[in-house]
VOPAGU-2260 file (C-alpha; in pm, 1 decimal, decimal comma):
REM VOPAGU-2260
SITE   aa  ch    i         X         Y         Z
SITE  MET   A    0   13579,3   -3328,3   -5140,5
SITE  GLU   A    1   13931,5   -3244,2   -5027,6
SITE  ILE   A    2   13933,6   -3547,6   -4800,7
SITE  VAL   A    3   13834,9   -3770,1   -5094,8
SITE  LEU   A    4   14110,5   -3623,7   -5312,3
SITE  LEU   A    5   14366,1   -3670,4   -5035,1
SITE  ALA   A    6   14251,7   -4029,5   -4991,8
SITE  PHE   A    7   14291,8   -4098,4   -5365,4
SITE  PHE   A    8   14633,1   -3930,2   -5359,7
SITE  ALA   A    9   14745,4   -4134,7   -5060,0
SITE  ALA   A   10   14618,6   -4453,7   -5221,7
SITE  GLY   A   11   14805,8   -4369,5   -5541,8
SITE  ILE   A   12   15128,1   -4308,9   -5350,5
SITE  ALA   A   13   15083,8   -4638,1   -5164,6
SITE  ILE   A   14   15027,2   -4829,6   -5489,2
SITE  LEU   A   15   15329,6   -4664,6   -5650,2
SITE  CYS   A   16   15549,2   -4750,6   -5352,9
SITE  TRP   A   17   15425,5   -5109,7   -5354,7
SITE  TRP   A   18   15501,7   -5140,5   -5726,2
SITE  LEU   A   19   15846,5   -4979,6   -5698,2
SITE  ILE   A   20   15959,0   -5176,6   -5394,8
SITE  PHE   A   21   15780,9   -5512,0   -5398,8
SITE  GLU   A   22   15621,0   -5580,6   -5736,8
SITE  THR   A   23   15936,9   -5489,0   -5932,5
SITE  GLU   A   24   16178,5   -5577,4   -5648,3
SITE  GLY   A   25   16327,4   -5228,6   -5642,3
SITE  VAL   A   26   16485,4   -5244,2   -5987,6
SITE  TYR   A   27   16373,6   -4890,9   -6083,8
SITE  LEU   A   28   16524,7   -4756,1   -5761,7
SITE  GLY   A   29   16875,6   -4881,0   -5837,9
SITE  ARG   A   30   17102,3   -5173,6   -5760,0
SITE  HIS   A   31   17140,0   -5090,7   -5390,8
SITE  MET   A   32   16764,3   -5118,5   -5336,0
SITE  VAL   A   33   16746,3   -5452,8   -5518,0
SITE  VAL   A   34   17031,9   -5596,5   -5312,9
SITE  TRP   A   35   16889,3   -5458,4   -4988,5
SITE  LEU   A   36   16553,0   -5623,3   -5054,6
SITE  TYR   A   37   16714,4   -5960,1   -5123,3
SITE  ASP   A   38   16923,3   -5924,8   -4808,4
SITE  VAL   A   39   16608,1   -5851,2   -4608,2
SITE  TYR   A   40   16421,5   -6156,2   -4739,1
SITE  ALA   A   41   16717,3   -6395,3   -4757,2
SITE  HIS   A   42   16625,6   -6578,7   -4436,3
SITE  ARG   A   43   16284,7   -6681,3   -4574,1
SITE  TYR   A   44   16349,2   -6673,8   -4947,1
SITE  ASP   A   45   16337,7   -7052,8   -4982,7
SITE  ASP   A   46   16003,1   -7064,4   -4803,0
SITE  ILE   A   47   15864,9   -6794,8   -5033,0
SITE  LYS   A   48   15978,4   -6973,8   -5350,0
SITE  ASN   A   49   15883,8   -7318,1   -5216,0
SITE  GLN   A   50   16057,0   -7505,8   -5497,1
SITE  SER   A   51   16045,5   -7884,8   -5483,8
SITE  GLY   A   52   16351,6   -8098,4   -5544,2
SITE  GLU   A   53   16159,8   -8309,1   -5796,3
SITE  PHE   A   54   16062,2   -7999,2   -5996,1
SITE  GLU   A   55   16423,3   -7877,0   -6001,6
SITE  HIS   A   56   16545,5   -8219,1   -6112,6
SITE  ILE   A   57   16294,1   -8251,1   -6397,4
SITE  PHE   A   58   16323,1   -7898,3   -6535,6
SITE  LEU   A   59   16680,5   -7798,0   -6451,9
SITE  ALA   A   60   16931,8   -8069,8   -6364,9
SITE  GLU   A   61   16806,7   -8345,6   -6596,7
SITE  PRO   A   62   16778,3   -8130,5   -6913,7
SITE  ILE   A   63   17124,0   -7986,3   -6851,2
SITE  MET   A   64   17274,8   -8332,1   -6809,8
SITE  GLN   A   65   17099,7   -8455,2   -7122,9
SITE  ASP   A   66   17226,0   -8160,5   -7327,1
SITE  ILE   A   67   17590,3   -8204,9   -7224,9
SITE  ALA   A   68   17592,1   -8588,1   -7242,6
SITE  PRO   A   69   17809,7   -8789,1   -7241,7
SITE  HIS   A   70   18011,1   -8531,5   -7044,2
SITE  THR   A   71   17927,1   -8563,0   -6673,4
SITE  SER   A   72   18184,9   -8337,4   -6506,5
SITE  PRO   A   73   18129,6   -7985,9   -6643,7
SITE  LEU   A   74   18248,7   -7662,2   -6492,4
SITE  MET   A   75   17931,7   -7458,6   -6441,8
SITE  LEU   A   76   17862,0   -7096,5   -6353,3
SITE  ASP   A   77   17532,4   -6993,4   -6195,1
SITE  VAL   A   78   17483,2   -6616,3   -6215,6
SITE  ALA   A   79   17254,3   -6469,4   -5945,5
SITE  THR   A   80   17267,9   -6801,2   -5763,2
SITE  GLY   A   81   17077,8   -6665,3   -5462,2
SITE  THR   A   82   17038,1   -6938,4   -5202,7
SITE  GLY   A   83   17202,4   -7199,2   -5425,0
SITE  ARG   A   84   16903,0   -7337,4   -5609,2
SITE  LEU   A   85   17087,9   -7449,2   -5924,9
SITE  PRO   A   86   17401,3   -7587,0   -5752,9
SITE  LEU   A   87   17180,4   -7788,0   -5517,5
SITE  ALA   A   88   16981,3   -7932,8   -5808,1
SITE  MET   A   89   17301,3   -8034,9   -5986,4
SITE  LEU   A   90   17457,5   -8196,2   -5678,7
SITE  SER   A   91   17137,1   -8394,6   -5629,2
SITE  HIS   A   92   17166,3   -8548,7   -5977,7
SITE  THR   A   93   17327,3   -8891,3   -5950,3
SITE  ASP   A   94   17524,5   -8854,5   -6276,8
SITE  PHE   A   95   17667,5   -8509,9   -6205,8
SITE  GLN   A   96   18038,6   -8516,3   -6122,4
SITE  GLY   A   97   18117,4   -8154,7   -6202,7
SITE  ARG   A   98   18174,1   -7830,3   -6018,6
SITE  VAL   A   99   17942,8   -7526,2   -5983,2
SITE  ILE   A  100   18052,4   -7171,1   -5911,8
SITE  GLY   A  101   17770,2   -6945,7   -5793,7
SITE  VAL   A  102   17789,1   -6566,1   -5790,9
SITE  ASP   A  103   17549,4   -6317,8   -5635,5
SITE  LEU   A  104   17549,4   -5960,9   -5504,3
SITE  SER   A  105   17329,7   -6030,6   -5201,0
SITE  ARG   A  106   17568,9   -6134,8   -4926,6
SITE  ARG   A  107   17290,4   -6266,7   -4704,8
SITE  MET   A  108   17152,1   -6483,7   -4982,4
SITE  LEU   A  109   17498,9   -6634,0   -5023,6
SITE  ALA   A  110   17523,3   -6689,0   -4649,1
SITE  ASN   A  111   17194,2   -6876,6   -4667,6
SITE  ALA   A  112   17331,1   -7085,8   -4953,6
SITE  ALA   A  113   17666,7   -7158,7   -4792,2
SITE  HIS   A  114   17536,4   -7379,5   -4512,9
SITE  LYS   A  115   17373,4   -7609,2   -4768,7
SITE  PHE   A  116   17710,7   -7706,5   -4912,8
SITE  ASP   A  117   17908,7   -7799,3   -4602,4
SITE  GLY   A  118   18133,3   -8084,3   -4708,1
SITE  TYR   A  119   18099,7   -7997,5   -5077,4
SITE  GLN   A  120   18347,7   -7708,8   -5094,1
SITE  ASP   A  121   18543,8   -7895,1   -5361,8
SITE  ARG   A  122   18233,0   -7899,7   -5582,9
SITE  VAL   A  123   18049,8   -7573,4   -5504,6
SITE  THR   A  124   18214,0   -7231,9   -5469,0
SITE  LEU   A  125   18022,4   -6914,1   -5383,7
SITE  LEU   A  126   18145,1   -6567,0   -5480,2
SITE  TRP   A  127   18013,0   -6228,8   -5368,8
SITE  CYS   A  128   18045,1   -6014,5   -5681,1
SITE  PRO   A  129   17836,3   -5827,0   -5940,9
SITE  ALA   A  130   17708,4   -6009,1   -6248,5
SITE  GLU   A  131   17807,9   -5717,5   -6473,4
SITE  ARG   A  132   18179,1   -5786,6   -6407,2
SITE  LEU   A  133   18227,1   -6160,3   -6387,0
SITE  PRO   A  134   18579,0   -6232,0   -6254,9
SITE  PHE   A  135   18657,6   -6516,0   -6490,8
SITE  ALA   A  136   18863,2   -6582,2   -6799,4
SITE  ASP   A  137   18703,7   -6590,2   -7144,5
SITE  ASN   A  138   18562,2   -6929,3   -7252,3
SITE  ALA   A  139   18601,0   -7066,7   -6898,5
SITE  PHE   A  140   18277,4   -7262,9   -6845,2
SITE  ASP   A  141   18095,4   -7554,5   -7004,8
SITE  VAL   A  142   17755,1   -7434,3   -6882,0
SITE  VAL   A  143   17633,9   -7089,7   -6770,9
SITE  THR   A  144   17292,5   -7033,4   -6611,9
SITE  CYS   A  145   17098,2   -6729,4   -6490,4
SITE  LEU   A  146   16751,4   -6795,4   -6350,7
SITE  GLU   A  147   16471,8   -6550,1   -6265,2
SITE  ALA   A  148   16712,2   -6259,0   -6233,4
SITE  LEU   A  149   16779,8   -6066,0   -6554,3
SITE  GLU   A  150   16475,2   -5840,3   -6527,6
SITE  PHE   A  151   16586,7   -5726,4   -6181,6
SITE  MET   A  152   16936,2   -5624,6   -6290,6
SITE  PRO   A  153   17020,0   -5260,9   -6374,2
SITE  ASN   A  154   17218,2   -5362,5   -6685,2
SITE  PRO   A  155   17078,5   -5694,7   -6810,3
SITE  GLU   A  156   17231,8   -5662,2   -7157,5
SITE  THR   A  157   17576,1   -5630,9   -6997,8
SITE  VAL   A  158   17506,7   -5940,4   -6789,3
SITE  LEU   A  159   17405,9   -6134,2   -7101,1
SITE  ARG   A  160   17729,6   -6035,4   -7274,7
SITE  GLU   A  161   17930,0   -6140,0   -6970,3
SITE  CYS   A  162   17753,7   -6476,6   -6955,9
SITE  ALA   A  163   17838,2   -6532,9   -7321,6
SITE  ARG   A  164   18198,3   -6417,0   -7278,6
SITE  VAL   A  165   18283,1   -6668,6   -7007,0
SITE  LEU   A  166   18104,1   -6956,4   -7184,4
SITE  ARG   A  167   18325,8   -7174,0   -7402,1
SITE  PRO   A  168   18247,0   -7215,6   -7773,3
SITE  GLY   A  169   17986,9   -7490,0   -7799,1
SITE  GLY   A  170   17894,0   -7446,3   -7432,3
SITE  GLU   A  171   17536,7   -7447,7   -7303,3
SITE  LEU   A  172   17355,7   -7133,1   -7185,5
SITE  LEU   A  173   17032,7   -7146,7   -6984,5
SITE  LEU   A  174   16842,1   -6827,2   -6903,6
SITE  THR   A  175   16490,2   -6741,2   -6805,1
SITE  ASN   A  176   16277,6   -6475,8   -6973,1
SITE  ARG   A  177   15991,3   -6321,9   -6780,1
SITE  ILE   A  178   15653,8   -6343,2   -6955,0
SITE  SER   A  179   15434,5   -6214,7   -6672,6
SITE  THR   A  180   15195,9   -5937,1   -6772,0
SITE  ARG   A  181   15290,8   -5728,4   -6468,3
SITE  LEU   A  182   15407,9   -5384,9   -6577,8
SITE  MET   A  183   15788,4   -5366,3   -6597,9
SITE  PRO   A  184   15862,6   -5134,3   -6892,4
SITE  GLY   A  185   16210,0   -5175,1   -7034,1
SITE  LYS   A  186   16278,2   -5486,3   -6824,4
SITE  ILE   A  187   16089,9   -5757,0   -7013,1
SITE  TRP   A  188   16164,6   -5884,1   -7362,5
SITE  THR   A  189   15957,2   -6068,6   -7617,4
SITE  GLY   A  190   16090,8   -6400,1   -7737,4
SITE  ASP   A  191   16216,2   -6239,8   -8059,8
SITE  GLU   A  192   16386,4   -5959,0   -7866,7
SITE  MET   A  193   16560,3   -6211,1   -7642,4
SITE  LYS   A  194   16677,3   -6410,8   -7944,4
SITE  ALA   A  195   16817,2   -6094,7   -8103,4
SITE  LEU   A  196   17006,0   -6005,9   -7785,0
SITE  LEU   A  197   17154,7   -6353,9   -7762,9
SITE  ASN   A  198   17244,2   -6364,8   -8131,9
SITE  SER   A  199   17435,8   -6038,7   -8088,3
SITE  ALA   A  200   17635,2   -6212,4   -7812,6
SITE  ALA   A  201   17722,5   -6510,0   -8039,7
SITE  ILE   A  202   17461,9   -6740,5   -7884,9
SITE  LYS   A  203   17292,8   -6961,7   -8145,7
SITE  SER   A  204   17058,0   -7263,1   -8163,7
SITE  ILE   A  205   16817,8   -7082,2   -7932,5
SITE  GLN   A  206   16513,2   -7265,7   -7804,9
SITE  ILE   A  207   16243,8   -7110,1   -7587,2
SITE  GLU   A  208   16030,5   -7341,1   -7373,9
SITE  ARG   A  209   15745,9   -7270,7   -7133,5
SITE  TRP   A  210   15854,3   -7325,0   -6774,5
SITE  GLN   A  211   15647,5   -7146,3   -6511,4
SITE  LEU   A  212   15352,8   -6909,2   -6500,3
SITE  ASP   A  213   15587,3   -6609,5   -6509,1
SITE  TYR   A  214   15885,1   -6748,2   -6701,3
SITE  ASP   A  215   16007,2   -6920,3   -7015,7
SITE  GLN   A  216   16333,0   -7111,7   -7025,0
SITE  VAL   A  217   16575,8   -6993,8   -7292,8
SITE  TRP   A  218   16838,3   -7244,6   -7408,6
SITE  GLY   A  219   17125,9   -7167,9   -7642,4
SITE  ARG   A  220   17478,1   -7258,7   -7743,4
SITE  LYS   A  221   17777,6   -7037,5   -7800,6
SITE  SER   A  222   17897,7   -7031,0   -8159,9
SITE  GLY   A  223   18191,4   -7255,9   -8239,8
SITE  GLU   A  224   18322,1   -7575,8   -8091,0
SITE  SER   A  225   18576,7   -7655,8   -7823,0
SITE  LEU   A  226   18664,2   -7938,1   -7589,4
SITE  PRO   A  227   18487,3   -7949,4   -7251,9
SITE  VAL   A  228   18656,1   -7746,6   -6982,3
SITE  GLY   A  229   18581,1   -7995,5   -6708,2
SITE  ALA   A  230   18565,3   -7949,0   -6332,0
SITE  ARG   A  231   18897,5   -7768,9   -6298,1
SITE  PRO   A  232   19005,3   -7581,8   -5983,5
SITE  LEU   A  233   18885,8   -7226,6   -5924,0
SITE  GLY   A  234   19240,0   -7092,1   -5948,9
SITE  GLU   A  235   19253,6   -7182,9   -6317,5
SITE  VAL   A  236   18961,5   -6957,7   -6413,3
SITE  LEU   A  237   18938,9   -6686,4   -6146,6
SITE  ARG   A  238   19062,4   -6345,8   -6263,9
SITE  CYS   A  239   19100,5   -6020,0   -6076,1
SITE  PRO   A  240   18792,3   -5800,3   -6136,9
SITE  CYS   A  241   19025,8   -5498,8   -6154,1
SITE  CYS   A  242   19293,1   -5660,7   -6376,2
SITE  PRO   A  243   19105,8   -5914,5   -6593,1
SITE  ASP   A  244   19428,0   -6045,2   -6747,5
SITE  LYS   A  245   19570,8   -6137,9   -6407,5
SITE  LEU   A  246   19512,4   -6455,0   -6210,9
SITE  MET   A  247   19407,1   -6454,3   -5848,6
SITE  ILE   A  248   19607,7   -6681,0   -5621,9
SITE  GLN   A  249   19483,6   -6837,4   -5299,2
SITE  ARG   A  250   19686,9   -6755,0   -4989,9
SITE  GLU   A  251   19556,3   -6884,6   -4658,1
SITE  ASN   A  252   19217,7   -6713,3   -4606,8
SITE  GLU   A  253   19213,4   -6486,2   -4912,6
SITE  TRP   A  254   19256,7   -6467,6   -5288,5
SITE  VAL   A  255   19517,0   -6216,0   -5404,5
SITE  CYS   A  256   19565,6   -6063,9   -5750,7
SITE  GLU   A  257   19911,9   -6133,5   -5889,5
SITE  GLY   A  258   19902,4   -5788,4   -6053,6
SITE  CYS   A  259   19746,2   -5516,2   -5835,7
SITE  LYS   A  260   19776,8   -5726,1   -5516,3
SITE  GLY   A  261   19412,7   -5659,7   -5435,7
SITE  ALA   A  262   19273,2   -5919,8   -5197,8
SITE  ALA   A  263   18936,6   -6091,3   -5159,1
SITE  ARG   A  264   18868,7   -6243,7   -4818,4
SITE  ILE   A  265   18742,3   -6597,7   -4774,2
SITE  ALA   A  266   18474,2   -6552,2   -4508,0
SITE  ASP   A  267   18407,6   -6795,8   -4226,0
SITE  ASP   A  268   18114,2   -6940,9   -4421,4
SITE  GLY   A  269   18340,9   -7006,2   -4720,5
SITE  VAL   A  270   18207,7   -6727,1   -4944,3
SITE  ILE   A  271   18479,4   -6545,5   -5139,2
SITE  GLU   A  272   18413,5   -6175,2   -5091,0
SITE  LEU   A  273   18516,6   -6009,2   -5418,1
SITE  PHE   A  274   18264,9   -5725,5   -5400,8
SITE  PRO   A  275   18465,1   -5502,1   -5163,7
SITE  LEU   A  276   18760,4   -5531,1   -5401,8
SITE  VAL   A  277   18542,4   -5425,8   -5696,5
SITE  GLU   A  278   18401,3   -5130,0   -5504,1
SITE  SER   A  279   18726,0   -5002,8   -5356,5
SITE  ALA   A  280   18997,1   -5072,2   -5612,6
SITE  CYS   A  281   18837,9   -5104,6   -5955,7
């Protein structure tokens, strides 16, 4: 009898560990666990996801281009860009003439993304930084996206507010909302709950569309109207994560804050490493 009870106990522990680490991608164990898991799987993440270019064109790039028409050169921000899925889809669209900035907290995922954009550094920029503290000016982007990531972030509401903050009035927001029945208490929202969260962040005209087995797409626009930002240089929108009112200025192989003088290295693969600055100085 004791052996049976021990077996059930061991099985329960194994199931709990599987759920905490793999099924929920470590989100209940804290940000460091989530980032570590993505770092571990970065080298085969694209194989795991197995997304086709045609699928990305039909459901991501083409709808975005239709929504912002006739503007073809937007400045876009992709939050939790991972291995560069959204930037790659946009660059593959024949009408897209804009620029995409991708941010992520998994350095190895960004390293995986960086090699895809050799020769496109003037159109795709990758930043290593947390989504909860986006290092950009208010109203800086024409389009902001965040795909298959919110439920794995420790503070998703903060990320939503940041996405809305850096989006210009009248700009387009594209998120995904997980609809899978897998147990993730406190990390999954109903459609009405998601709409309420976005409304509180001044996002209106919200439309929810079925996308994948596990996800809906959530489209919205920021209240108000403004002229398109356009594919302006990074230096016009990049702000110090420690001094948000201060610009960062490029100097050789780093970006330096004009206020606190904190520096973010430009790594050999082209990724701008803001995260150490956030951790050490902010």
